[in-house]
Phi, psi and omega in degrees: 000345179297320179293318177302314180300321178295315177301317179299316178299315179298320178295313181297330179276356178085013179282338179225147173258341179214139179234140170244117180238122177259132185208175177290139182299336180290347177275357187305308183300315180298316180294315179301316180298318180295316181292318179294320179292334177268002182055046179252129178294145179208164175216131180247130179247128174284125179266306175222187177295335185245000184226141178228153169255128178247115174261130175213152180151214182304132182305324179295318178296318179295323178296320177298315179302315180297324179294337181286347182047059184296124168263316175202159179295330180287346180268001179294145172291166178301322181291317178295321177299317178297313180299313181298313179301318179293317179296328179282355176092014178292155180307124185296319181294318178295324176296320177297316179298315179299315180300310181298319179298316179295317180295318180293318180291323176296322179294318180293317181293331183252015186308311183283328184292317187243006179066035181293134179252126178275132177262132176250144179262120178261142178273139180295137178275139178246134177278147178295136180256124178260140180251120179272130183252000000 
């Protein structure tokens, strides 16, 4: 519960707009009571019988999470994964790199199935410039 308390503190201080806290399912009631008493929006996802993901923070962010209809974090689309990572405050450039890597690997894995075309970026060739003196 120490990590949860730390996440709660960071949210209240404005360091985060959305928090994802994974914990033992037996902590559910205590966490719900703390969030409700602080009037903080939250969404709880059951991961396994013994583990839960607790999303809490800005009501708009929680609404986005609810719209994703999460079954598991691994079932997120590449776009949802990107959105979630950005909302959680992960480095935007790294999120872009992760997104592109996933899209490119998905494209390669599904190349024959969906007729995916890989685009390559070619660098412009420059001719040597001779300077007459």
